[in-house]
C-alpha positions in Angstrom: -21.1 1.3 22.3 -21.0 0.9 18.5 -17.5 2.9 18.6 -16.3 0.8 20.6 -17.0 -2.4 18.9 -15.8 -1.3 15.5 -12.6 -0.3 17.3 -11.8 -3.9 18.4 -12.8 -5.0 14.9 -10.3 -2.7 13.3 -8.2 -3.6 15.6 -8.3 -7.8 15.1 -8.8 -7.1 10.9 -5.8 -5.5 11.3 -4.2 -7.7 13.1 -5.2 -10.5 11.2 -4.2 -8.1 7.4 -0.6 -7.8 9.2 0.2 -11.3 9.8 -1.7 -13.1 6.8 0.2 -10.2 4.5 3.8 -10.9 5.5 2.8 -14.4 4.7 2.1 -13.4 1.4 4.7 -11.3 0.9 7.2 -13.6 2.5 6.2 -16.1 0.4 6.2 -14.2 -3.1 9.7 -13.4 -2.0 11.2 -16.7 -1.0 9.8 -18.0 -4.7 11.0 -15.4 -6.6 14.8 -15.5 -4.9 14.0 -19.6 -5.8 13.3 -19.1 -9.1 16.2 -16.5 -10.1 18.4 -18.7 -8.0 18.5 -21.9 -9.7 21.3 -23.4 -11.3 21.1 -26.3 -13.8 21.1 -29.6 -12.5 24.3 -31.2 -11.9 23.1 -34.4 -12.4 22.1 -36.0 -15.8 19.5 -38.5 -14.6 17.7 -35.4 -12.9 17.7 -33.5 -15.9 16.3 -36.6 -18.1 13.3 -36.3 -15.2 12.4 -33.1 -16.7 14.3 -30.8 -13.8 14.8 -27.6 -15.1 17.0 -25.4 -12.2 17.3 -26.8 -8.6 18.6 -24.6 -5.8 20.7 -25.8 -2.5 19.9 -24.2 0.8 20.7 -24.1 4.3 18.8 -22.5 7.4 17.8 -23.3 10.1 20.1 -26.0 10.7 19.4 -28.4 7.8 20.4 -28.6 4.2 17.6 -28.2 1.6 17.8 -29.5 -2.1 14.9 -27.2 -3.9 14.4 -28.5 -8.0 12.1 -26.9 -10.4 9.8 -29.1 -13.0 8.3 -26.7 -16.1 5.8 -29.1 -16.6 5.7 -31.9 -14.3 8.6 -35.2 -13.7 9.0 -36.7 -16.6 8.5 -40.5 -16.5 6.7 -40.4 -12.8 4.1 -39.3 -11.1 3.2 -36.1 -10.3 3.0 -36.1 -5.9 -0.6 -35.9 -4.8 0.5 -33.8 -1.7 1.0 -30.6 -3.8 1.5 -27.5 -1.9 -0.5 -24.6 -3.0 0.5 -21.0 -2.3 -2.5 -19.0 -2.6 -4.6 -18.3 1.1 -2.4 -16.5 2.0 -2.9 -13.8 -0.8 -6.9 -14.8 -0.4 -7.0 -13.6 3.0 -4.8 -11.0 2.9 -7.2 -9.6 0.4 -10.2 -10.0 2.0 -8.7 -8.9 5.6 -7.8 -5.8 3.6 -11.7 -5.0 2.3 -12.4 -5.6 5.3 -10.5 -2.6 6.9 -11.4 -0.8 3.7 -15.1 -1.5 5.1 -14.1 -0.5 8.2 -12.8 2.9 8.1 -13.2 4.3 4.6 -16.7 3.2 4.4 -18.3 3.2 7.9 -16.3 6.3 7.8 -16.6 7.8 5.2 -17.6 10.9 6.1 -14.2 11.4 8.3 -11.8 9.4 6.4 -12.7 8.7 2.5 -14.8 12.5 1.8 -12.9 15.9 1.3 -15.7 18.7 1.1 -12.8 20.8 -0.4 -12.2 18.0 -3.2 -15.7 17.0 -4.4 -19.1 17.4 -2.4 -20.2 13.3 -2.2 -22.4 12.0 -0.2 -21.3 8.4 1.9 -23.1 6.4 -0.2 -21.8 8.2 -3.3 -18.4 7.7 -2.4 -18.6 3.9 -1.3 -20.2 3.1 -4.7 -17.2 5.0 -6.2 -14.8 3.0 -4.4 -16.3 0.1 -5.0 -16.5 0.7 -8.6 -12.8 1.9 -9.0 -11.5 -1.1 -7.6 -13.5 -3.2 -10.0 -13.1 -1.4 -13.1 -9.4 -0.6 -12.3 -9.1 -4.8 -12.3 -10.8 -4.4 -15.3 -8.8 -2.6 -16.8 -5.2 -4.1 -15.9 -6.7 -7.6 -17.0 -7.5 -6.2 -20.3 -4.1 -5.0 -21.0 -2.4 -8.3 -19.4 -4.3 -10.7 -21.9 -3.6 -8.6 -25.0 -0.1 -8.1 -24.2 1.5 -10.9 -23.6 5.3 -11.2 -24.2 5.9 -8.1 -24.9 6.4 -7.3 -20.4 8.4 -3.9 -21.2 6.1 -2.0 -22.8 3.2 -3.7 -20.4 5.1 -2.5 -17.6 5.6 1.2 -18.7 2.0 1.2 -19.8 0.5 -0.5 -16.0 2.5 2.4 -14.5 1.2 5.1 -16.5 -2.4 3.6 -15.9 -1.6 3.4 -11.8 -0.3 7.1 -12.1 -3.7 8.2 -14.2 -5.8 6.6 -11.4 -3.8 8.0 -8.7 -4.1 11.4 -10.5 -8.0 11.4 -10.6 -8.6 9.4 -7.3 -6.8 12.6 -6.0 -9.8 14.7 -7.7 -12.1 12.5 -6.0 -11.8 11.7 -2.5 -9.5 13.0 0.5 -5.9 12.4 0.1 -5.8 9.7 2.6 -8.3 8.0 0.9 -7.1 8.3 -2.4 -3.6 6.7 -1.2 -5.5 3.5 0.4 -7.2 3.3 -2.7 -4.2 3.5 -5.0 -2.8 0.9 -2.6 -6.6 -1.5 -2.5 -6.3 -1.2 -6.6 -2.7 -2.8 -6.7 -3.8 -5.3 -3.9 -6.6 -6.6 -5.7 -4.6 -6.7 -8.8 -2.5 -9.3 -7.1 -5.0 -11.5 -5.5 -7.7 -11.4 -8.6 -3.6 -12.6 -10.5 -3.6 -15.4 -8.3 -7.5 -15.9 -8.2 -8.2 -16.1 -11.7 -4.9 -16.8 -13.1 -2.4 -18.4 -11.3 -4.3 -21.4 -9.0 -6.2 -22.0 -12.4 -3.8 -22.2 -14.6 -1.7 -24.8 -12.5 -4.3 -26.3 -11.9 -4.9 -27.1 -15.3 -1.3 -28.0 -15.6 -1.5 -30.6 -13.1 -5.0 -32.3 -14.7 -3.0 -33.0 -17.8 0.3 -33.8 -15.9 -2.2 -37.1 -14.1 -4.2 -37.4 -17.3 -0.4 -38.4 -19.2 -1.6 -36.1 -22.1 1.3 -32.9 -23.1 1.1 -29.8 -20.9 0.6 -26.9 -22.6 2.7 -24.3 -21.3 0.6 -21.3 -22.0 -1.2 -21.2 -18.5 2.8 -21.4 -16.6 3.6 -18.1 -19.1 0.6 -16.3 -17.8 1.3 -17.0 -14.1 4.9 -16.2 -14.1 3.6 -13.0 -16.2 1.5 -12.1 -13.0 3.4 -13.6 -10.9 6.2 -10.6 -12.0 3.9 -7.8 -11.4 3.0 -8.9 -8.4 6.6 -8.8 -6.8 7.0 -5.0 -8.5 3.7 -4.3 -6.8 4.9 -5.1 -3.0 7.0 -2.6 -2.1 4.6 0.3 -3.3 2.0 -1.3 -1.4 3.5 -1.8 1.9 4.4 2.0 1.6 0.7 2.8 1.1 -0.4 0.7 4.0 1.8 2.8 6.6 1.6 6.0 4.7 -1.4 7.0 7.1 1.1 7.6 9.5 2.9 10.3 7.7 0.5 12.8 6.5 3.5 14.5 4.8 3.1 13.0 2.4 -0.5 12.0 1.4 -1.6 15.3 2.9 0.6 17.8 0.0 -0.9 19.9 -2.4 1.4 17.5 -5.0 0.3 14.3 -3.5 -0.7 12.7 -6.0 3.5 12.8 -7.5 4.6 12.3 -4.6 3.0 9.1 -4.1 4.3 7.8 -8.1 7.4 8.9 -7.3 7.9 7.1 -4.4 6.4 3.9 -5.9 8.8 3.8 -8.5 11.8 4.1 -6.0 10.1 1.1 -4.6 10.3 -0.8 -8.3 13.9 0.5 -8.6 14.8 -1.2 -5.3 13.1 -4.1 -5.6 14.7 -4.8 -9.6 18.0 -4.4 -7.3 17.1 -7.7 -5.3 15.5 -9.5 -8.4 18.9 -9.4 -10.7 21.1 -9.6 -7.4 19.5 -12.9 -7.0 20.6 -13.7 -10.8 23.9 -12.7 -9.9 23.7 -9.4 -11.7 24.8 -6.6 -9.2 23.5 -3.3 -10.3 24.2 -1.0 -7.5 22.6 2.0 -9.6 19.3 0.5 -8.9 19.4 1.2 -4.9 21.2 4.4 -5.4 18.5 5.4 -7.8 16.0 4.7 -6.1 17.2 6.5 -2.7 18.4 9.7 -5.1 14.4 9.8 -6.0 13.8 9.8 -2.1 16.4 12.2 -1.5 14.7 14.2 -4.0 11.5 14.2 -2.5 13.0 15.3 0.4 13.8 18.3 -0.6 11.1 19.2 -2.9 8.6 18.2 0.3 10.4 20.2 3.1 8.1 22.3 5.0 8.2 26.8 3.8 9.7 28.8 6.6 7.3 30.7 8.3 7.9 34.5 9.2 7.6 35.1 12.4 8.6 38.5 12.8 5.1 39.9 12.5 2.4 40.5 15.0 2.6 38.0 17.8 -0.3 35.5 18.1 -1.3 35.0 21.8 -2.3 32.0 23.3 -5.6 33.3 23.8 -6.1 33.5 20.3 -4.5 30.3 19.3 -6.4 28.3 21.7 -10.0 29.7 20.3 -8.9 28.2 17.0 -8.3 24.8 18.9 -11.5 24.9 20.6 -13.0 25.4 17.9 -11.6 23.3 14.9 -9.8 20.1 17.1 -11.1 19.3 20.2 -14.5 18.3 18.8 -12.1 15.2 18.2 -9.0 15.7 20.4 -11.1 15.1 23.5 -11.4 13.0 26.4 -14.9 12.3 25.1 -14.6 13.7 21.7 -18.5 15.0 20.5 -17.2 14.4 16.6 -19.7 11.1 15.5 -18.0 8.3 15.0 -14.8 9.5 17.3 -15.2 7.0 20.9 -12.0 8.3 21.8 -9.1 11.2 20.8 -7.6 10.0 17.6 -4.3 8.4 18.5 -5.0 9.7 22.5 -4.4 13.2 21.6 -6.3 15.5 24.0 -6.0 19.3 23.7 -8.6 20.7 26.3 -5.9 22.1 28.2 -2.8 24.4 27.8 -0.6 21.4 29.1 -1.9 18.9 26.3 -1.6 21.9 23.5 1.9 22.5 24.8 2.7 19.1 24.8 1.5 18.0 20.9 2.4 22.0 19.7 4.9 20.4 16.8 2.1 17.9 15.6 -0.5 20.5 16.2 1.6 22.9 13.6 2.9 19.9 11.0 -1.0 18.0 10.6 -2.2 21.6 10.3 -0.4 22.8 8.4 -0.3 20.4 6.0 -3.8 20.0 5.3 -4.2 16.6 6.8 -6.1 17.6 10.2 -9.1 18.2 10.9 -9.6 15.2 8.8 -11.8 16.0 5.6 -12.1 19.5 7.2 -14.9 18.0 8.5 -14.6 21.5 11.5 -14.2 24.0 8.3 -10.6 25.4 9.1 -9.9 28.9 7.1 -6.1 29.2 5.7 -6.0 31.9 8.2 -6.6 29.9 10.6 -4.1 27.6 9.5 -1.4 30.4 9.2 -2.1 31.6 12.9 -1.3 28.1 14.1 1.8 28.5 11.3 3.1 31.1 13.2 2.1 30.6 16.9 4.3 27.4 16.9 7.3 29.8 15.5 7.2 32.1 18.1 8.0 29.4 20.4 4.5 27.9 20.9 3.7 29.7 23.9 0.7 28.9 26.1 1.6 31.1 29.5 1.1 34.8 28.2 
């Protein structure tokens, strides 16, 4: 019953995370587009009121006129019913942390710990996870505070920092756990940027405007810096959110490097759209991102298995499957923490094994399965499965 209730919690929190993530990313993308599409106000009276830029748009059968004021309107009070974009960010982060707890903390033995990487107790793994996320934000925040105005250099240093964290995580956690922690670190940075800098800075500016004081532009400068970082973090985080479905990425022996290349490709593609809103179309940016992915696909291509040697009998294959896989992939799993077979894949009969032969060969060869190598499959047994599949995956001999 406990595992069943955890499955329901996982489903509902994941659904919430997806909904609020769409809302947050959608709002972020919209305002980045708006910011980069502004034109100088055409009416002199709008400029005199403090309008920095404006944009006319059409959507949903109506026309919209957006104006931006860097320090509020001049000669008139600031509206009382301001819309604040914050709860999308907070709820996305909170639901993401809920998923991290449900899957990787409660299920640390299955999803976070890999004994072949580092022998950890569940408590130690969870403690390292929490400490890592907190320290990642602290280091990033210190870098940003001390490099205001040096955005290009800061971006390079932040990328190096993220890659170093990515590599270190792969020396501590399972590959899947390492990937999700890179994403959780970036997501924590994004939400903390909103909570600690963007919203408080905007509140200070609003208070100064309403008191009739000269507005300090620094909170706006800092907020812009952090907002720009958030938009470039977005595509890497979105990839990491779906990466658990593609073990060919994180289960690769160079998984940390693969993640770095994919993140860089995402940044290049995002930069294309940012510049396009400004009227600068630079096709080399998405072309560069696609080229990186193409090179990566070639690098990751699975090696050819020599099927010409001694024939692997189905009896030998099935013995390995029974010993290493069926504890989870069964109608009634015996592995603690599983109420049902992962992804509904059962491997108890020849027919079931034949049905999933390609996926068995792929996930076992990549090292993704068994999860955390809980059943202690050997390299020789992985090779046996690969050869059996290359020889035709027969189950009737």
